[in-house]
C-alpha positions as CSV (number, residue, x, y, z in Angstrom):
1,M,8.8,-30.7,-12.6
2,A,11.9,-29.9,-10.3
3,W,12.1,-26.5,-9.2
4,Q,14.2,-23.7,-7.3
5,C,13.0,-20.7,-5.6
6,S,16.0,-18.2,-4.7
7,S,15.6,-14.6,-2.8
8,R,18.0,-11.9,-2.9
9,R,17.8,-8.4,-1.8
10,H,19.6,-5.3,-3.8
11,G,21.1,-2.8,-1.5
12,Q,21.1,0.5,-3.0
13,R,18.0,2.8,-2.7
14,L,16.3,3.6,-5.7
15,R,16.1,7.5,-6.3
16,R,13.1,8.8,-7.6
17,P,13.3,10.5,-11.0
18,A,13.2,14.3,-10.5
19,C,10.9,14.7,-13.6
20,L,8.3,12.7,-11.0
21,A,9.0,14.2,-7.5
22,G,6.8,17.3,-7.8
23,P,3.7,17.9,-5.8
24,S,1.5,16.4,-8.1
25,F,3.0,13.0,-7.9
26,G,3.4,13.3,-4.4
27,R,-0.6,13.9,-3.8
28,A,-1.3,11.2,-6.4
29,V,-0.1,8.5,-3.7
30,H,-1.9,7.9,-0.8
31,R,0.3,8.0,3.0
32,D,-2.8,5.7,4.4
33,V,-2.1,2.4,3.5
34,L,0.0,1.5,6.7
35,M,-0.8,-1.6,8.2
36,S,-0.4,-2.9,11.6
37,S,0.6,-6.3,11.3
38,P,4.1,-7.2,10.5
39,V,3.6,-9.6,7.6
40,M,0.9,-8.7,4.9
41,L,0.8,-11.6,2.4
42,T,2.0,-15.2,3.0
43,A,2.1,-18.1,0.8
44,E,2.1,-21.6,2.4
45,G,3.1,-24.7,0.7
46,L,1.3,-23.8,-2.7
47,V,1.2,-26.8,-5.2
48,I,0.4,-25.2,-8.6
49,T,-0.1,-27.2,-11.8
50,R,-1.1,-26.6,-15.6
51,G,-2.6,-29.9,-17.0
52,D,-0.4,-32.7,-16.2
53,R,2.6,-30.6,-15.2
54,V,3.4,-29.4,-11.8
55,L,4.7,-25.7,-12.2
56,L,5.4,-25.0,-8.2
57,R,5.4,-27.7,-5.1
58,G,5.7,-26.6,-1.6
59,F,5.9,-23.0,-2.9
60,D,6.5,-20.4,-0.1
61,L,6.5,-16.7,0.0
62,S,5.7,-13.5,2.6
63,V,5.5,-9.9,1.6
64,D,6.2,-7.0,4.2
65,P,4.8,-3.7,4.3
66,G,7.0,-1.3,2.5
67,E,8.5,-4.6,0.4
68,R,8.8,-4.5,-3.1
69,V,9.2,-8.2,-4.2
70,H,10.0,-9.2,-8.0
71,L,9.1,-12.4,-9.3
72,K,11.7,-13.5,-11.7
73,G,12.0,-16.4,-14.1
74,P,12.1,-17.8,-17.8
75,N,8.8,-18.2,-19.6
76,G,6.4,-21.0,-18.7
77,V,7.7,-21.1,-15.3
78,G,4.5,-20.6,-13.7
79,K,5.0,-16.3,-12.9
80,S,1.5,-15.5,-14.3
81,T,-0.4,-18.5,-12.6
82,L,1.3,-17.9,-9.3
83,I,0.3,-14.5,-9.5
84,K,-3.5,-15.3,-10.0
85,V,-3.2,-18.0,-7.4
86,L,-2.0,-15.1,-5.1
87,C,-4.7,-12.7,-6.2
88,G,-7.5,-15.2,-5.5
89,L,-8.0,-15.8,-9.4
90,R,-7.3,-19.4,-9.4
91,R,-6.9,-22.2,-6.5
92,A,-3.8,-23.9,-5.9
93,E,-3.9,-27.6,-5.7
94,E,-2.6,-27.8,-2.3
95,G,-1.6,-24.9,0.3
96,R,-3.0,-21.7,1.2
97,V,-2.9,-17.7,0.7
98,C,-3.3,-15.5,3.7
99,W,-3.8,-11.9,4.2
100,H,-2.8,-10.6,7.6
101,G,-2.9,-14.3,8.6
102,T,-6.7,-14.9,7.5
103,D,-7.0,-17.4,4.5
104,I,-8.2,-15.2,1.7
105,R,-11.0,-17.9,0.8
106,H,-12.3,-17.1,4.6
107,D,-12.4,-13.6,3.9
108,P,-12.0,-12.8,0.1
109,D,-14.4,-9.6,0.5
110,S,-11.6,-8.2,2.8
111,Y,-8.7,-9.1,0.5
112,E,-10.4,-7.8,-2.6
113,R,-10.7,-4.3,-0.8
114,S,-7.3,-4.8,0.0
115,L,-5.8,-5.8,-3.4
116,L,-5.1,-4.0,-6.5
117,Y,-4.3,-6.3,-9.6
118,I,-3.2,-5.2,-13.0
119,G,-2.6,-8.0,-15.2
120,H,-0.6,-8.2,-18.3
121,E,-3.5,-7.4,-20.3
122,N,-4.7,-3.8,-20.4
123,A,-8.3,-4.5,-20.2
124,L,-9.2,-1.4,-22.1
125,N,-12.3,-1.5,-24.6
126,P,-10.6,-0.3,-27.8
127,D,-13.6,1.5,-28.8
128,L,-13.8,3.8,-25.7
129,S,-11.5,6.2,-24.8
130,A,-8.9,6.0,-21.5
131,V,-11.3,8.4,-19.1
132,E,-14.2,6.0,-20.0
133,N,-12.3,3.1,-19.2
134,L,-11.1,4.0,-16.4
135,H,-14.6,5.5,-15.0
136,S,-16.3,2.2,-16.0
137,L,-13.6,0.0,-14.2
138,Q,-13.1,2.0,-11.4
139,A,-17.1,1.9,-11.1
140,I,-17.3,-1.6,-11.6
141,L,-14.4,-2.4,-8.6
142,G,-16.5,0.3,-6.5
143,C,-13.7,2.6,-6.4
144,E,-13.1,6.5,-6.4
145,T,-13.3,7.7,-10.1
146,E,-12.9,11.5,-9.1
147,G,-9.2,11.3,-9.7
148,V,-9.2,9.5,-13.1
149,E,-8.4,12.4,-15.1
150,R,-5.7,13.7,-13.0
151,A,-4.1,10.4,-12.8
152,L,-4.2,10.0,-16.9
153,Q,-2.6,13.5,-17.0
154,D,0.1,12.5,-14.6
155,A,0.6,9.5,-16.5
156,G,1.3,11.7,-19.7
157,L,-1.7,11.3,-21.6
158,K,-3.2,14.8,-21.3
159,G,-3.6,15.3,-24.8
160,R,-5.0,11.9,-25.6
161,M,-7.0,10.5,-22.9
162,H,-10.4,11.3,-24.8
163,L,-9.1,9.5,-28.0
164,P,-10.5,6.2,-28.4
165,C,-7.8,3.7,-26.8
166,R,-7.2,2.0,-30.6
167,K,-5.9,5.0,-31.5
168,L,-3.1,5.0,-28.9
169,S,0.3,3.4,-29.2
170,A,0.6,0.3,-27.0
171,G,2.9,2.2,-24.4
172,Q,0.1,4.7,-23.9
173,R,-2.2,1.9,-23.4
174,R,-0.2,0.7,-20.8
175,R,0.1,3.8,-19.1
176,A,-3.7,4.1,-19.1
177,A,-4.4,0.8,-17.6
178,L,-1.3,1.6,-15.1
179,S,-2.7,5.1,-14.1
180,R,-5.0,3.3,-11.7
181,L,-2.1,2.9,-9.4
182,L,-1.9,6.9,-8.9
183,S,-5.4,6.8,-7.2
184,S,-5.1,3.7,-5.6
185,R,-5.8,3.3,-1.6
186,H,-5.0,-0.3,-1.9
187,P,-1.9,-1.4,0.5
188,L,-1.0,-4.3,-1.7
189,W,-0.5,-4.2,-5.5
190,I,0.2,-7.1,-7.6
191,L,1.6,-6.7,-11.0
192,D,2.0,-8.8,-14.1
193,E,4.9,-7.7,-16.3
194,P,3.7,-4.2,-15.6
195,A,6.8,-2.6,-17.7
196,A,5.4,-4.1,-20.8
197,A,5.3,-2.0,-23.7
198,L,7.0,1.0,-21.8
199,D,9.9,3.4,-23.0
200,A,12.5,4.5,-20.9
201,A,10.3,7.4,-19.5
202,G,7.6,5.2,-19.0
203,R,9.9,2.5,-16.9
204,A,10.9,5.8,-14.8
205,W,7.6,6.8,-14.0
206,L,6.3,3.2,-13.2
207,E,9.1,2.6,-10.8
208,A,8.6,6.3,-9.1
209,M,5.3,5.1,-8.6
210,M,6.4,1.7,-6.9
211,L,9.1,3.5,-4.8
212,A,6.6,5.8,-3.3
213,H,3.9,3.1,-2.6
214,G,6.6,1.2,-0.5
215,E,7.7,4.4,1.0
216,A,3.8,4.9,2.1
217,G,4.0,1.2,3.7
218,G,2.3,-0.3,0.9
219,A,3.7,-3.4,-0.8
220,V,4.5,-4.1,-4.7
221,L,4.7,-7.6,-5.7
222,F,5.5,-8.0,-9.5
223,S,7.0,-10.2,-12.7
224,A,9.0,-8.6,-15.3
225,H,11.7,-10.2,-17.2
226,E,14.1,-7.2,-17.2
227,P,15.4,-5.2,-14.0
228,L,12.5,-2.8,-12.8
229,A,12.7,-0.9,-9.5
230,E,15.8,-3.4,-8.6
231,A,17.6,-1.3,-5.9
232,G,16.2,-2.2,-2.5
233,C,14.2,-5.1,-4.1
234,R,13.9,-8.1,-3.2
235,V,14.1,-10.9,-6.0
236,V,12.5,-14.1,-5.9
237,E,13.7,-16.2,-8.6
238,L,11.6,-19.3,-10.3
239,T,13.9,-21.8,-12.1
């Protein structure tokens, strides 16, 4: 399969919505994610297939501290598959993914401690509340659970967080899954279609978190069909 990858950057600065600029939001995003290396994540010469089909061949990518990188392309081009490779959830047929210059296969524990991945599925047990789901997930991943309820409040779920997730709307379930970002100390966020099911207010909330993470020196790599936090964002198009 022939493919092309092009990159461009939108020059305007994204302004944080006023409704999310208060002290509670500022405390939710940790400011100690700055890293010393000039390049955080690199992909070199990746060849990725699905069955007999070659999705990507010779794919290169670098992500620097403070960057937001938007993977963009039509359905079926391989965005989700590429994201899984970049997260170490799947191996490429050729090439390597490096974290601060070290192949992630050689030091997977260090990479896992530095990465927060949220896929296009929310991974929430419908019979458990949002609080119970996040407590369980954070404990499994060895992350802090102390700020779970505060994060859900900031996600707009104050009166809904103790209900079974099956009683939440699709947008509320997505907010619950994304609320993990609010208490994250991971320098690298990789998000697959994070804005799916979010309304305009939810998208503004997500964009503000992404902006704040970048300002703190963290990096965000995400896929999305529609523009999301585009101002100042580097767009990598897969075709």
